[in-house]
N, C-alpha and C positions, 0 to 999 in steps of 0.2 A: 470413683463414685460407687463402683460395685461393692467395695468393702465398707465404705462409709454409710451406704444406704441399705446394707444387708438386713437390718431389722424391718425396715419399711417394705423391702422387697419380699421378705418371708410373709409378712402380714398380708400384702397385696397378692401373694401367690395362692391364696385361698381360692378354690374354684368358684366360690360364690361371687367373686368379683370379675370373673372372666368376661361375662356378658356386658357389664358396664364398660370395661376397658375396650372391648371390640367396638361397642357403639360410640365410644369417645373417639376412637381412631376414624370411624366412618364420618362422624360429625366434623372432625378437624379437616378431613379432606374435602367434604362438601363446603365448608366455610372457605377453604383455600381456593376453591373453584370461583368463588365470588370476588376474590381480591384481584385487583388490577396491578400491573407492573407500574411502579411509581418512583424508582430511584435510579440514579446515575452511578453511584458508588456504593460499595459495601463498607460498613463500618464495624468496628470491633463489637459494638453492642449487638449487631445482627448475629455475628458469629457466636457470641455468648448465649443468646436466646435459643439459637439452633442447638448448641451444645447442651443446654438445659433440657430441651425437648428430647435429645438423645438419651439423657439419663432417665427420663420418664419411661423409656422403652424397656427398662429393666422389669417393669410390671408386665406380667403375661397378658397378652391381648393388645398391648399398645405396640403398633408397628413402628420400628425404629426408622425405617425409611419414610413411611407415611407421616410420622410426627415431625421429623426434621425437614422434610420437603414443605409441609404445611407451615412450619415456622418461617422458613425462608420466604415463602409466598406472602405471609403476613408482614414480612419486612419489606415487601415490594419487589422481590426477585422474580424473574420469569421462570417458567417451568423448567426449561433446560438447565439454567444455571442452578436452580434449586436441586434438581436431581443429580447433577454432576457433583455439586458440593456434598450432598448427602452420601453419595457412594464413595467419594474420596475420604469423608469423615469416618466411614465404616472400616476402612483398611486397618488403622491401628487397633480399633475395637475388636475386630475379628481375629487379627494376629495375636493380640493379647489373650483373648479367650481361647484360641487354639493352643497357644503355648501352655496355658494353665491346664487345659484338658489333656494335652500330651504328657505333661509332667505327672499328673495324677493317674492317667490311664496306663502309661508305659510301665509304671512300677507295679501295677496290679493286674497286668494283662499278659497273655501269652502271644499276642499279635506282634509280629516282627516289625522292625523299623521300616523295612521295605513295604510292608502292608500299609503302614501309616502314610508313607510317601505316595503310594499308588492311590490311596483314598483321597489324599489332599489334591493330587494332580487331576483326578477325575472330577472332584467337586469344583476345583478351580476352572476347569474347562467348561463345565455345565453352567457355572456361575457367570462366566463371561457371556454365554449365550443368553442367559436370563437377563443380564444387565442390558444387553442390546435390545431385547424385547421391551423391557421397561422404559428404556430411552425412547423407543419408538412410540409408546403410549404417551409419555410425558411431553414429547415434542408436539404432539397433536392435541394436548390438553384433555385427553379422554380418560380422566380419572374417576368420573362419576360411577362407572360400573364397579370399580373396586371399592369405592366409598359405600355404595349401597350393599355390596357383598358383605363388607365388614359390619355394617349396621344390621343387616338381616341375620347374619350368623350370631352376632351379639344378642340380638333379640331372641333368637332360638335358644342360645345358651342360657339367657336369663330365665326364659319360661321353663326350660328343662331343669334348671337347678332350683328354681323358686316356685314352680307350679305345683 
């Protein structure tokens, strides 16, 4: 999707759209708060819609985890299952992006391979702590502050860029 949507991603990367995208992320999360759990089994259509929302996160300001979790909630999943699937879905995306960055940066950089490994391990460890914190928030369904934060920052960005 990264390569297929490259023209759209470049167009949407214009800073003028950042505020709209952040407000959209906030609105998705607020709408997901209103959705009730309603299913017993997951279907391939659910996974497809969640994957489509992950592709939308190529646009700056659209939260990958926020959009995929909101999509899962719209399919009737509970908060914990939505967050768990979203983070599992991120693994191939992050590893693929890391591989691309490593290949392009290693040929043009003077940083040693051990420097990259140390950076990866540090970010992996801190990422695990961050994921634990996020799961703590999602298990309690306390997403509204993040939704309002995205919406407020989006409104600020919109005013700053269009005011």
